[in-house]
C-alpha atoms as one frame of an Amber mdcrd trajectory, in Angstrom:
protein
  70.373 313.547  27.662  69.492 316.437  29.830  68.445 319.862  28.125  68.508
 323.520  30.621  65.753 325.569  29.361  63.773 329.177  30.488  60.327 329.899
  31.064  58.369 332.657  33.227  61.871 333.762  34.543  63.928 330.653  35.508
  65.573 328.319  34.575  64.870 323.863  34.682  67.197 320.719  34.004  64.913
 318.495  32.121  65.433 315.218  30.619  62.370 313.625  28.268  60.084 311.660
  30.550  60.421 314.310  33.673  56.835 315.965  35.054  57.718 320.279  36.123
  56.016 322.339  37.755  56.323 325.827  35.866  55.187 329.480  36.243  51.680
 329.405  34.901  51.226 328.561  30.553  48.112 330.241  29.074  47.745 326.759
  27.063  44.655 324.437  27.957  45.332 320.434  29.302  46.492 317.673  27.101
  47.395 320.563  24.154  51.514 320.094  23.447  53.539 322.860  24.015  57.268
 324.120  22.546  60.092 325.783  24.544  62.647 327.197  22.440  64.925 329.197
  24.978  67.413 326.454  25.329  70.888 327.367  27.199  72.195 323.698  26.971
  71.859 320.478  25.601  73.850 317.793  26.914  73.935 313.864  25.582  76.676
 311.745  27.606  79.871 313.477  26.334  78.786 315.996  23.588  77.530 319.680
  25.465  76.464 322.277  23.453  76.116 325.683  25.467  74.217 328.060  23.791
  75.166 332.032  23.297  72.901 332.652  24.768  70.492 329.948  23.164  70.540
 327.133  20.917  70.230 327.983  17.681  67.273 325.541  16.149  67.079 323.920
  19.664  63.211 322.857  20.884  62.062 320.824  23.928  58.591 319.393  23.646
  56.074 318.851  26.247  52.701 318.001  26.834  50.534 320.133  29.604  48.724
 317.480  32.199  47.308 320.412  34.967  47.562 323.381  35.928  46.797 324.299
  39.413  48.124 326.343  42.319  50.445 326.227  44.807  50.804 325.861  48.683
  49.526 329.197  50.673  52.199 331.313  51.835  52.124 333.598  54.418  53.359
 336.829  55.024  53.316 338.369  58.157  54.542 342.090  59.687  54.321 343.257
  63.386  56.442 345.203  65.484  55.906 345.470  68.868  54.907 347.713  71.320
  54.403 349.974  68.123  50.016 348.729  67.367  50.916 347.493  63.975  50.499
 344.343  62.130  49.946 343.217  58.379  48.896 340.219  57.468  48.572 338.756
  53.821  48.624 335.403  52.164  49.594 334.235  48.333  49.308 330.906  46.319
  51.308 331.405  43.487  49.268 329.236  40.357  51.438 327.221  38.777  50.924
 325.276  34.816  52.524 321.251  35.611  54.302 319.780  32.219  55.567 316.509
  31.087  58.786 316.304  28.943  58.312 314.574  26.129  61.086 315.541  23.046
  64.233 317.309  23.515  65.820 318.418  20.118  68.938 320.300  19.275
């Protein structure tokens, strides 16, 4: 059984017991969070697709940890023009573990 949820402007395919990294959520570690934006639930041959979301669909997850991703370096450079810009960015994330899928 798996589901497709939407959070942080992205869509994730999750199953029970999966651990994924999503955009940062304002919930403390160890707490549970429910995602109600469920786009699809598949259980073997039974597939339920929402329009756009499934009525009464819910995916429960437990917050494992918060962190920051790998540094991405942004470099802009134009040769012979005395132009060089350098910047870095680290995206914050929340690591969650899926505990239950309900349709």
